N, CA, C, O and the ligand as a Tripos MOL2 file, in Angstrom:
@<TRIPOS>MOLECULE
protein
  269   267    68     0     0
PROTEIN
NO_CHARGES

@<TRIPOS>ATOM
      1 N          86.7290  134.2530  104.9400 N.3       1 MET1
      2 CA         88.0570  133.8110  104.9960 C.3       1 MET1
      3 C          88.4330  132.6860  104.0200 C.2       1 MET1
      4 O          87.6310  131.7710  103.8390 O.2       1 MET1
      5 N          89.5580  132.7080  103.4120 N.am      2 GLU2
      6 CA         89.8530  131.6240  102.5100 C.3       2 GLU2
      7 C          91.0910  130.7100  103.0350 C.2       2 GLU2
      8 O          92.1200  131.1860  103.5150 O.2       2 GLU2
      9 N          90.8680  129.5120  102.8900 N.am      3 PHE3
     10 CA         92.1240  128.5510  103.3750 C.3       3 PHE3
     11 C          92.7490  128.1350  102.1010 C.2       3 PHE3
     12 O          92.0850  127.9950  101.0740 O.2       3 PHE3
     13 N          94.0330  127.9360  102.1630 N.am      4 PRO4
     14 CA         94.8220  127.4010  100.9750 C.3       4 PRO4
     15 C          94.4220  125.9050  100.7460 C.2       4 PRO4
     16 O          94.1140  125.0820  101.6080 O.2       4 PRO4
     17 N          94.5010  125.7300   99.3090 N.am      5 GLN5
     18 CA         94.2370  124.3760   99.1140 C.3       5 GLN5
     19 C          95.1800  123.4800   99.4670 C.2       5 GLN5
     20 O          96.3690  123.7480   99.2980 O.2       5 GLN5
     21 N          94.7180  122.1340  100.0780 N.am      6 PRO6
     22 CA         95.6840  121.1900  100.5540 C.3       6 PRO6
     23 C          96.7130  120.7190   99.5830 C.2       6 PRO6
     24 O          96.2810  120.4570   98.4600 O.2       6 PRO6
     25 N          97.8330  120.5810   99.7690 N.am      7 THR7
     26 CA         98.7860  119.9960   98.6480 C.3       7 THR7
     27 C          98.8400  118.5400   98.6820 C.2       7 THR7
     28 O          99.1310  117.9210   97.6580 O.2       7 THR7
     29 N          98.5420  117.8520   99.9490 N.am      8 GLU8
     30 CA         98.6270  116.5230   99.8110 C.3       8 GLU8
     31 C          97.3930  115.9020   99.3770 C.2       8 GLU8
     32 O          96.3250  116.4930   99.5410 O.2       8 GLU8
     33 N          97.4520  114.6970   98.8080 N.am      9 LEU9
     34 CA         96.2690  114.0690   98.0990 C.3       9 LEU9
     35 C          95.4820  113.2950   99.3050 C.2       9 LEU9
     36 O          94.2610  113.1600   99.2280 O.2       9 LEU9
     37 N          96.1370  112.8480  100.2970 N.am     10 THR10
     38 CA         95.4270  111.9700  101.3820 C.3      10 THR10
     39 C          95.5560  112.6570  102.7040 C.2      10 THR10
     40 O          96.4650  113.4550  102.9350 O.2      10 THR10
     41 N          94.6800  112.3510  103.5210 N.am     11 ILE11
     42 CA         94.8650  113.0300  104.9430 C.3      11 ILE11
     43 C          95.8030  111.9710  105.7110 C.2      11 ILE11
     44 O          95.6340  110.7570  105.8240 O.2      11 ILE11
     45 N          96.6230  112.6130  106.1020 N.am     12 ASP12
     46 CA         97.9460  111.7520  106.7910 C.3      12 ASP12
     47 C          97.6680  111.6410  108.1170 C.2      12 ASP12
     48 O          98.3630  112.2860  108.9020 O.2      12 ASP12
     49 N          96.5740  110.7820  108.6220 N.am     13 GLU13
     50 CA         96.2630  110.2970  109.9930 C.3      13 GLU13
     51 C          96.8210  109.0280  110.2620 C.2      13 GLU13
     52 O          96.5480  108.0470  109.5710 O.2      13 GLU13
     53 N          97.6360  108.9900  111.2910 N.am     14 PRO14
     54 CA         98.2540  107.6000  111.5910 C.3      14 PRO14
     55 C          97.1660  106.5020  111.9660 C.2      14 PRO14
     56 O          96.3160  106.6640  112.8420 O.2      14 PRO14
     57 N          97.3040  105.3860  111.2020 N.am     15 ILE15
     58 CA         96.4020  104.3250  111.6610 C.3      15 ILE15
     59 C          97.2730  103.2070  112.0590 C.2      15 ILE15
     60 O          97.9070  102.5460  111.2360 O.2      15 ILE15
     61 N          97.3000  102.9930  113.3800 N.am     16 ASN16
     62 CA         98.2420  101.9270  113.7240 C.3      16 ASN16
     63 C          97.6550  100.5620  114.0600 C.2      16 ASN16
     64 O          96.7560  100.3740  114.8800 O.2      16 ASN16
     65 N          98.3050   99.5760  113.2850 N.am     17 PRO17
     66 CA         97.7660   98.1650  113.4270 C.3      17 PRO17
     67 C          98.0700   97.7240  115.0150 C.2      17 PRO17
     68 O          99.1220   97.9920  115.5960 O.2      17 PRO17
     69 N          97.0520   97.0650  115.5480 N.am     18 VAL18
     70 CA         97.0620   96.4500  116.7580 C.3      18 VAL18
     71 C          97.1270   94.8200  116.7990 C.2      18 VAL18
     72 O          96.3150   94.1180  116.1960 O.2      18 VAL18
     73 N          98.0840   94.3620  117.5060 N.am     19 ASP19
     74 CA         98.0780   92.9200  117.3700 C.3      19 ASP19
     75 C          97.0050   92.0890  118.1660 C.2      19 ASP19
     76 O          97.2700   91.3930  119.1460 O.2      19 ASP19
     77 N          95.9610   92.2280  117.7020 N.am     20 GLN20
     78 CA         94.7350   91.9000  118.3170 C.3      20 GLN20
     79 C          93.5660   91.4090  117.2730 C.2      20 GLN20
     80 O          93.1840   92.1350  116.3550 O.2      20 GLN20
     81 N          93.0380   90.0900  117.5170 N.am     21 SER21
     82 CA         92.2870   89.7080  116.5200 C.3      21 SER21
     83 C          90.7150   90.1680  116.7960 C.2      21 SER21
     84 O          90.3400   90.3230  117.9580 O.2      21 SER21
     85 N          89.8920   90.3590  115.7810 N.am     22 CYS22
     86 CA         88.6050   90.8480  116.1920 C.3      22 CYS22
     87 C          87.6840   89.8370  116.7440 C.2      22 CYS22
     88 O          87.6200   88.7880  116.1030 O.2      22 CYS22
     89 N          86.9970   89.9340  117.7440 N.am     23 PRO23
     90 CA         86.1000   89.0180  118.3730 C.3      23 PRO23
     91 C          84.9840   88.8720  117.6800 C.2      23 PRO23
     92 O          84.2330   87.9810  118.0780 O.2      23 PRO23
     93 N          84.6010   89.5890  116.6050 N.am     24 ARG24
     94 CA         83.3120   89.4880  115.9400 C.3      24 ARG24
     95 C          83.5690   88.6490  114.6250 C.2      24 ARG24
     96 O          82.8990   87.6610  114.3280 O.2      24 ARG24
     97 N          84.6720   89.1790  113.8250 N.am     25 CYS25
     98 CA         84.7730   88.3030  112.5470 C.3      25 CYS25
     99 C          86.1570   87.6480  112.4260 C.2      25 CYS25
    100 O          86.4800   87.1550  111.3450 O.2      25 CYS25
    101 N          86.8800   87.6210  113.3360 N.am     26 SER26
    102 CA         88.0770   87.0800  113.6540 C.3      26 SER26
    103 C          89.1800   87.5250  112.5920 C.2      26 SER26
    104 O          90.0050   86.7280  112.1460 O.2      26 SER26
    105 N          89.1300   88.6990  112.2740 N.am     27 ALA27
    106 CA         90.2200   89.4220  111.4210 C.3      27 ALA27
    107 C          91.4460   89.3810  112.3340 C.2      27 ALA27
    108 O          91.3810   89.5460  113.5520 O.2      27 ALA27
    109 N          92.5520   89.1510  111.6580 N.am     28 ASP28
    110 CA         93.8780   89.0430  112.4000 C.3      28 ASP28
    111 C          94.2100   90.4610  113.1310 C.2      28 ASP28
    112 O          94.7620   90.4890  114.2310 O.2      28 ASP28
    113 N          93.8920   91.4360  112.5420 N.am     29 THR29
    114 CA         94.3470   92.6980  113.1100 C.3      29 THR29
    115 C          93.3610   93.7230  113.2290 C.2      29 THR29
    116 O          92.5590   93.8540  112.3040 O.2      29 THR29
    117 N          93.2940   94.5230  114.2970 N.am     30 MET30
    118 CA         92.6090   95.6180  114.4380 C.3      30 MET30
    119 C          93.4870   96.9050  114.4010 C.2      30 MET30
    120 O          94.7160   96.9060  114.4600 O.2      30 MET30
    121 N          92.7690   97.8860  114.3050 N.am     31 TYR31
    122 CA         93.5860   99.3710  114.0530 C.3      31 TYR31
    123 C          93.1240  100.2880  115.0410 C.2      31 TYR31
    124 O          91.9400  100.4380  115.3430 O.2      31 TYR31
    125 N          94.1660  100.9450  115.5750 N.am     32 ARG32
    126 CA         93.9770  102.0410  116.5290 C.3      32 ARG32
    127 C          94.1550  103.3570  115.7960 C.2      32 ARG32
    128 O          95.2200  103.5010  115.1960 O.2      32 ARG32
    129 N          93.2370  104.3700  115.7580 N.am     33 TYR33
    130 CA         93.2730  105.5850  115.1470 C.3      33 TYR33
    131 C          92.3630  106.5710  115.7200 C.2      33 TYR33
    132 O          91.5230  106.1500  116.5150 O.2      33 TYR33
    133 N          92.3950  107.8930  115.4270 N.am     34 ARG34
    134 CA         91.4720  108.7400  115.9170 C.3      34 ARG34
    135 C          90.5490  109.1240  114.9530 C.2      34 ARG34
    136 O          90.7500  109.1360  113.7380 O.2      34 ARG34
    137 N          89.3800  109.4830  115.6190 N.am     35 LEU35
    138 CA         88.3680  109.9170  114.7870 C.3      35 LEU35
    139 C          87.4360  110.8890  115.4740 C.2      35 LEU35
    140 O          87.4680  111.0140  116.6980 O.2      35 LEU35
    141 N          86.6030  111.5830  114.7100 N.am     36 VAL36
    142 CA         85.7480  112.5840  115.3640 C.3      36 VAL36
    143 C          84.2040  112.1860  115.0820 C.2      36 VAL36
    144 O          83.8240  111.7850  113.9820 O.2      36 VAL36
    145 N          83.4030  112.3380  116.1500 N.am     37 ASP37
    146 CA         81.9860  112.2920  115.8950 C.3      37 ASP37
    147 C          81.3990  113.1940  116.5880 C.2      37 ASP37
    148 O          82.0410  114.1260  117.0730 O.2      37 ASP37
    149 N          79.9120  113.0450  116.7670 N.am     38 TYR38
    150 CA         79.0480  114.1160  117.2730 C.3      38 TYR38
    151 C          79.6420  114.4680  118.8210 C.2      38 TYR38
    152 O          79.4860  115.6060  119.2630 O.2      38 TYR38
    153 N          80.1890  113.6440  119.4530 N.am     39 ARG39
    154 CA         80.5380  113.7550  120.8300 C.3      39 ARG39
    155 C          81.9890  114.4440  121.1500 C.2      39 ARG39
    156 O          82.3860  114.8730  122.2330 O.2      39 ARG39
    157 N          82.7530  114.4210  119.7160 N.am     40 GLY40
    158 CA         84.0670  115.1000  119.9020 C.3      40 GLY40
    159 C          85.0820  113.9990  119.3440 C.2      40 GLY40
    160 O          84.7260  113.0440  118.6540 O.2      40 GLY40
    161 N          86.2390  114.2340  119.6930 N.am     41 TRP41
    162 CA         87.2590  113.2140  119.1810 C.3      41 TRP41
    163 C          87.4650  111.9740  120.1890 C.2      41 TRP41
    164 O          87.3770  112.0180  121.4160 O.2      41 TRP41
    165 N          87.7460  110.9030  119.4160 N.am     42 LEU42
    166 CA         87.8530  109.7120  120.0500 C.3      42 LEU42
    167 C          89.0920  109.0430  119.4710 C.2      42 LEU42
    168 O          89.4670  109.2360  118.3150 O.2      42 LEU42
    169 N          89.7560  108.1810  120.4120 N.am     43 GLU43
    170 CA         90.5820  107.0710  119.8610 C.3      43 GLU43
    171 C          89.8290  105.7940  119.9640 C.2      43 GLU43
    172 O          89.1580  105.3730  120.9060 O.2      43 GLU43
    173 N          90.0780  105.2550  118.7870 N.am     44 VAL44
    174 CA         89.3600  103.9110  118.8590 C.3      44 VAL44
    175 C          90.2130  102.7080  118.5280 C.2      44 VAL44
    176 O          91.2950  102.9150  117.9790 O.2      44 VAL44
    177 N          89.8190  101.4110  118.8200 N.am     45 VAL45
    178 CA         90.4480  100.2960  118.5010 C.3      45 VAL45
    179 C          89.3200   99.7010  117.6530 C.2      45 VAL45
    180 O          88.2680   99.2990  118.1500 O.2      45 VAL45
    181 N          89.6230   99.6670  116.2330 N.am     46 LYS46
    182 CA         88.2780   99.2320  115.5130 C.3      46 LYS46
    183 C          88.7190   98.2460  114.2540 C.2      46 LYS46
    184 O          89.6740   98.5520  113.5400 O.2      46 LYS46
    185 N          88.0260   97.1600  114.0630 N.am     47 CYS47
    186 CA         88.1260   96.2670  113.0500 C.3      47 CYS47
    187 C          87.8720   96.8080  111.6420 C.2      47 CYS47
    188 O          86.6890   97.0510  111.4070 O.2      47 CYS47
    189 N          88.6470   97.0170  110.7710 N.am     48 ARG48
    190 CA         88.3350   97.6740  109.2590 C.3      48 ARG48
    191 C          87.6860   96.6620  108.4400 C.2      48 ARG48
    192 O          87.3260   96.9940  107.3100 O.2      48 ARG48
    193 N          87.4730   95.4050  108.8720 N.am     49 SER49
    194 CA         86.5540   94.4450  108.0700 C.3      49 SER49
    195 C          85.1590   94.3730  108.4090 C.2      49 SER49
    196 O          84.3020   94.4950  107.5340 O.2      49 SER49
    197 N          84.8580   94.1740  109.6650 N.am     50 CYS50
    198 CA         83.3780   94.4280  110.0290 C.3      50 CYS50
    199 C          82.9960   95.6930  110.8730 C.2      50 CYS50
    200 O          81.8750   95.8750  111.3480 O.2      50 CYS50
    201 N          84.0210   96.5110  110.9990 N.am     51 LEU51
    202 CA         83.6530   97.8860  111.7600 C.3      51 LEU51
    203 C          83.5060   97.5600  113.2090 C.2      51 LEU51
    204 O          83.2880   98.5180  113.9500 O.2      51 LEU51
    205 N          83.5770   96.5410  113.6620 N.am     52 HIS52
    206 CA         83.4610   96.2740  115.1850 C.3      52 HIS52
    207 C          84.3060   97.2210  115.9350 C.2      52 HIS52
    208 O          85.4970   97.2380  115.6260 O.2      52 HIS52
    209 N          83.9110   97.9880  116.8380 N.am     53 VAL53
    210 CA         84.6430   99.0360  117.8050 C.3      53 VAL53
    211 C          85.0140   98.1980  119.1310 C.2      53 VAL53
    212 O          84.1570   97.9570  119.9820 O.2      53 VAL53
    213 N          86.1490   97.8360  119.2300 N.am     54 GLU54
    214 CA         86.5950   97.1380  120.6760 C.3      54 GLU54
    215 C          86.7390   97.9540  121.6550 C.2      54 GLU54
    216 O          86.3300   97.6570  122.7770 O.2      54 GLU54
    217 N          87.3970   99.2220  121.3670 N.am     55 ASP55
    218 CA         87.7530  100.0660  122.4550 C.3      55 ASP55
    219 C          87.5380  101.5670  121.8890 C.2      55 ASP55
    220 O          87.7790  101.8260  120.7100 O.2      55 ASP55
    221 N          87.0810  102.5150  122.7790 N.am     56 ARG56
    222 CA         86.9810  103.8000  122.3470 C.3      56 ARG56
    223 C          87.3030  104.7670  123.6500 C.2      56 ARG56
    224 O          86.8630  104.4800  124.7640 O.2      56 ARG56
    225 N          87.9370  105.6860  123.4590 N.am     57 ARG57
    226 CA         88.0730  106.5000  124.6110 C.3      57 ARG57
    227 C          88.0390  108.0160  124.1930 C.2      57 ARG57
    228 O          88.4950  108.2750  123.0790 O.2      57 ARG57
    229 N          87.6340  108.8730  124.8300 N.am     58 PRO58
    230 CA         87.6050  110.5560  124.3930 C.3      58 PRO58
    231 C          89.1100  110.9240  124.4950 C.2      58 PRO58
    232 O          89.8490  110.5050  125.3860 O.2      58 PRO58
    233 N          89.4400  111.6540  123.6060 N.am     59 ILE59
    234 CA         90.8970  112.3460  123.6770 C.3      59 ILE59
    235 C          90.7180  113.8210  123.4260 C.2      59 ILE59
    236 O          89.6850  114.2890  122.9470 O.2      59 ILE59
    237 N          91.7510  114.5180  123.7640 N.am     60 VAL60
    238 CA         91.7650  115.9690  123.7240 C.3      60 VAL60
    239 C          91.8160  116.3220  122.1350 C.2      60 VAL60
    240 O          92.5670  115.6010  121.4790 O.2      60 VAL60
    241 N          91.2290  117.1710  121.5510 N.am     61 ALA61
    242 CA         91.0840  117.4130  120.2020 C.3      61 ALA61
    243 C          92.5200  117.8710  119.6860 C.2      61 ALA61
    244 O          93.1350  118.8220  120.1680 O.2      61 ALA61
    245 N          93.0010  117.0190  118.5760 N.am     62 PRO62
    246 CA         94.2730  117.5100  118.0760 C.3      62 PRO62
    247 C          94.3720  118.8690  117.5420 C.2      62 PRO62
    248 O          93.3320  119.3690  117.1140 O.2      62 PRO62
    249 N          95.5160  119.5830  117.4950 N.am     63 PRO63
    250 CA         95.6140  120.8580  116.8640 C.3      63 PRO63
    251 C          95.1360  120.8900  115.3860 C.2      63 PRO63
    252 O          95.4910  119.9560  114.6680 O.2      63 PRO63
    253 N          94.3970  121.8340  114.8860 N.am     64 GLN64
    254 CA         93.7460  121.8560  113.6530 C.3      64 GLN64
    255 C          94.6860  122.9160  112.6890 C.2      64 GLN64
    256 O          95.3070  123.8460  113.2020 O.2      64 GLN64
    257 N          94.6950  122.7050  111.5640 N.am     65 GLY65
    258 CA         95.4040  123.5340  110.5260 C.3      65 GLY65
    259 C          96.7140  123.3070  110.5550 C.2      65 GLY65
    260 O          97.2070  122.2870  111.0350 O.2      65 GLY65
    261 N          97.4560  124.3840  109.9680 N.am     66 THR66
    262 CA         98.9700  123.9880  109.6730 C.3      66 THR66
    263 C          99.6700  124.1120  110.7790 C.2      66 THR66
    264 O          99.4000  124.9700  111.6200 O.2      66 THR66
    265 N         100.8410  123.0970  110.9180 N.am     67 PRO67
    266 CA        101.6240  123.0150  112.0460 C.3      67 PRO67
    267 C         102.4650  124.3070  112.3400 C.2      67 PRO67
    268 O         103.2050  124.3520  113.3230 O.2      67 PRO67
    269 ZN         85.8360   92.3690  112.5830 Zn       68 ZN68
@<TRIPOS>BOND
     1     1     2 1
     2     2     3 1
     3     3     4 2
     4     3     5 am
     5     5     6 1
     6     6     7 1
     7     7     8 2
     8     7     9 am
     9     9    10 1
    10    10    11 1
    11    11    12 2
    12    11    13 am
    13    13    14 1
    14    14    15 1
    15    15    16 2
    16    15    17 am
    17    17    18 1
    18    18    19 1
    19    19    20 2
    20    19    21 am
    21    21    22 1
    22    22    23 1
    23    23    24 2
    24    23    25 am
    25    25    26 1
    26    26    27 1
    27    27    28 2
    28    27    29 am
    29    29    30 1
    30    30    31 1
    31    31    32 2
    32    31    33 am
    33    33    34 1
    34    34    35 1
    35    35    36 2
    36    35    37 am
    37    37    38 1
    38    38    39 1
    39    39    40 2
    40    39    41 am
    41    41    42 1
    42    42    43 1
    43    43    44 2
    44    43    45 am
    45    45    46 1
    46    46    47 1
    47    47    48 2
    48    47    49 am
    49    49    50 1
    50    50    51 1
    51    51    52 2
    52    51    53 am
    53    53    54 1
    54    54    55 1
    55    55    56 2
    56    55    57 am
    57    57    58 1
    58    58    59 1
    59    59    60 2
    60    59    61 am
    61    61    62 1
    62    62    63 1
    63    63    64 2
    64    63    65 am
    65    65    66 1
    66    66    67 1
    67    67    68 2
    68    67    69 am
    69    69    70 1
    70    70    71 1
    71    71    72 2
    72    71    73 am
    73    73    74 1
    74    74    75 1
    75    75    76 2
    76    75    77 am
    77    77    78 1
    78    78    79 1
    79    79    80 2
    80    79    81 am
    81    81    82 1
    82    82    83 1
    83    83    84 2
    84    83    85 am
    85    85    86 1
    86    86    87 1
    87    87    88 2
    88    87    89 am
    89    89    90 1
    90    90    91 1
    91    91    92 2
    92    91    93 am
    93    93    94 1
    94    94    95 1
    95    95    96 2
    96    95    97 am
    97    97    98 1
    98    98    99 1
    99    99   100 2
   100    99   101 am
   101   101   102 1
   102   102   103 1
   103   103   104 2
   104   103   105 am
   105   105   106 1
   106   106   107 1
   107   107   108 2
   108   107   109 am
   109   109   110 1
   110   110   111 1
   111   111   112 2
   112   111   113 am
   113   113   114 1
   114   114   115 1
   115   115   116 2
   116   115   117 am
   117   117   118 1
   118   118   119 1
   119   119   120 2
   120   119   121 am
   121   121   122 1
   122   122   123 1
   123   123   124 2
   124   123   125 am
   125   125   126 1
   126   126   127 1
   127   127   128 2
   128   127   129 am
   129   129   130 1
   130   130   131 1
   131   131   132 2
   132   131   133 am
   133   133   134 1
   134   134   135 1
   135   135   136 2
   136   135   137 am
   137   137   138 1
   138   138   139 1
   139   139   140 2
   140   139   141 am
   141   141   142 1
   142   142   143 1
   143   143   144 2
   144   143   145 am
   145   145   146 1
   146   146   147 1
   147   147   148 2
   148   147   149 am
   149   149   150 1
   150   150   151 1
   151   151   152 2
   152   151   153 am
   153   153   154 1
   154   154   155 1
   155   155   156 2
   156   155   157 am
   157   157   158 1
   158   158   159 1
   159   159   160 2
   160   159   161 am
   161   161   162 1
   162   162   163 1
   163   163   164 2
   164   163   165 am
   165   165   166 1
   166   166   167 1
   167   167   168 2
   168   167   169 am
   169   169   170 1
   170   170   171 1
   171   171   172 2
   172   171   173 am
   173   173   174 1
   174   174   175 1
   175   175   176 2
   176   175   177 am
   177   177   178 1
   178   178   179 1
   179   179   180 2
   180   179   181 am
   181   181   182 1
   182   182   183 1
   183   183   184 2
   184   183   185 am
   185   185   186 1
   186   186   187 1
   187   187   188 2
   188   187   189 am
   189   189   190 1
   190   190   191 1
   191   191   192 2
   192   191   193 am
   193   193   194 1
   194   194   195 1
   195   195   196 2
   196   195   197 am
   197   197   198 1
   198   198   199 1
   199   199   200 2
   200   199   201 am
   201   201   202 1
   202   202   203 1
   203   203   204 2
   204   203   205 am
   205   205   206 1
   206   206   207 1
   207   207   208 2
   208   207   209 am
   209   209   210 1
   210   210   211 1
   211   211   212 2
   212   211   213 am
   213   213   214 1
   214   214   215 1
   215   215   216 2
   216   215   217 am
   217   217   218 1
   218   218   219 1
   219   219   220 2
   220   219   221 am
   221   221   222 1
   222   222   223 1
   223   223   224 2
   224   223   225 am
   225   225   226 1
   226   226   227 1
   227   227   228 2
   228   227   229 am
   229   229   230 1
   230   230   231 1
   231   231   232 2
   232   231   233 am
   233   233   234 1
   234   234   235 1
   235   235   236 2
   236   235   237 am
   237   237   238 1
   238   238   239 1
   239   239   240 2
   240   239   241 am
   241   241   242 1
   242   242   243 1
   243   243   244 2
   244   243   245 am
   245   245   246 1
   246   246   247 1
   247   247   248 2
   248   247   249 am
   249   249   250 1
   250   250   251 1
   251   251   252 2
   252   251   253 am
   253   253   254 1
   254   254   255 1
   255   255   256 2
   256   255   257 am
   257   257   258 1
   258   258   259 1
   259   259   260 2
   260   259   261 am
   261   261   262 1
   262   262   263 1
   263   263   264 2
   264   263   265 am
   265   265   266 1
   266   266   267 1
   267   267   268 2
@<TRIPOS>SUBSTRUCTURE
     1 MET1         2 RESIDUE 1 A MET
     2 GLU2         6 RESIDUE 1 A GLU
     3 PHE3        10 RESIDUE 1 A PHE
     4 PRO4        14 RESIDUE 1 A PRO
     5 GLN5        18 RESIDUE 1 A GLN
     6 PRO6        22 RESIDUE 1 A PRO
     7 THR7        26 RESIDUE 1 A THR
     8 GLU8        30 RESIDUE 1 A GLU
     9 LEU9        34 RESIDUE 1 A LEU
    10 THR10       38 RESIDUE 1 A THR
    11 ILE11       42 RESIDUE 1 A ILE
    12 ASP12       46 RESIDUE 1 A ASP
    13 GLU13       50 RESIDUE 1 A GLU
    14 PRO14       54 RESIDUE 1 A PRO
    15 ILE15       58 RESIDUE 1 A ILE
    16 ASN16       62 RESIDUE 1 A ASN
    17 PRO17       66 RESIDUE 1 A PRO
    18 VAL18       70 RESIDUE 1 A VAL
    19 ASP19       74 RESIDUE 1 A ASP
    20 GLN20       78 RESIDUE 1 A GLN
    21 SER21       82 RESIDUE 1 A SER
    22 CYS22       86 RESIDUE 1 A CYS
    23 PRO23       90 RESIDUE 1 A PRO
    24 ARG24       94 RESIDUE 1 A ARG
    25 CYS25       98 RESIDUE 1 A CYS
    26 SER26      102 RESIDUE 1 A SER
    27 ALA27      106 RESIDUE 1 A ALA
    28 ASP28      110 RESIDUE 1 A ASP
    29 THR29      114 RESIDUE 1 A THR
    30 MET30      118 RESIDUE 1 A MET
    31 TYR31      122 RESIDUE 1 A TYR
    32 ARG32      126 RESIDUE 1 A ARG
    33 TYR33      130 RESIDUE 1 A TYR
    34 ARG34      134 RESIDUE 1 A ARG
    35 LEU35      138 RESIDUE 1 A LEU
    36 VAL36      142 RESIDUE 1 A VAL
    37 ASP37      146 RESIDUE 1 A ASP
    38 TYR38      150 RESIDUE 1 A TYR
    39 ARG39      154 RESIDUE 1 A ARG
    40 GLY40      158 RESIDUE 1 A GLY
    41 TRP41      162 RESIDUE 1 A TRP
    42 LEU42      166 RESIDUE 1 A LEU
    43 GLU43      170 RESIDUE 1 A GLU
    44 VAL44      174 RESIDUE 1 A VAL
    45 VAL45      178 RESIDUE 1 A VAL
    46 LYS46      182 RESIDUE 1 A LYS
    47 CYS47      186 RESIDUE 1 A CYS
    48 ARG48      190 RESIDUE 1 A ARG
    49 SER49      194 RESIDUE 1 A SER
    50 CYS50      198 RESIDUE 1 A CYS
    51 LEU51      202 RESIDUE 1 A LEU
    52 HIS52      206 RESIDUE 1 A HIS
    53 VAL53      210 RESIDUE 1 A VAL
    54 GLU54      214 RESIDUE 1 A GLU
    55 ASP55      218 RESIDUE 1 A ASP
    56 ARG56      222 RESIDUE 1 A ARG
    57 ARG57      226 RESIDUE 1 A ARG
    58 PRO58      230 RESIDUE 1 A PRO
    59 ILE59      234 RESIDUE 1 A ILE
    60 VAL60      238 RESIDUE 1 A VAL
    61 ALA61      242 RESIDUE 1 A ALA
    62 PRO62      246 RESIDUE 1 A PRO
    63 PRO63      250 RESIDUE 1 A PRO
    64 GLN64      254 RESIDUE 1 A GLN
    65 GLY65      258 RESIDUE 1 A GLY
    66 THR66      262 RESIDUE 1 A THR
    67 PRO67      266 RESIDUE 1 A PRO
    68 ZN68       269 GROUP 0 **** ****
């Protein structure tokens, strides 16, 4: 089975700034977003400077494919 070529250039995954400073590197803002790892989908609050993960929780997998 073939899938159509994506038309957008970037993955439109919302990355939400969180008004919380990083306890490790003192960056002003951390970011809440979804990711997937070997355990499945997670929502994380993560520092994008030092990659410290402040919070993570499993979430239901979002729907895949075209809306
Ligand atoms: Zn940090």
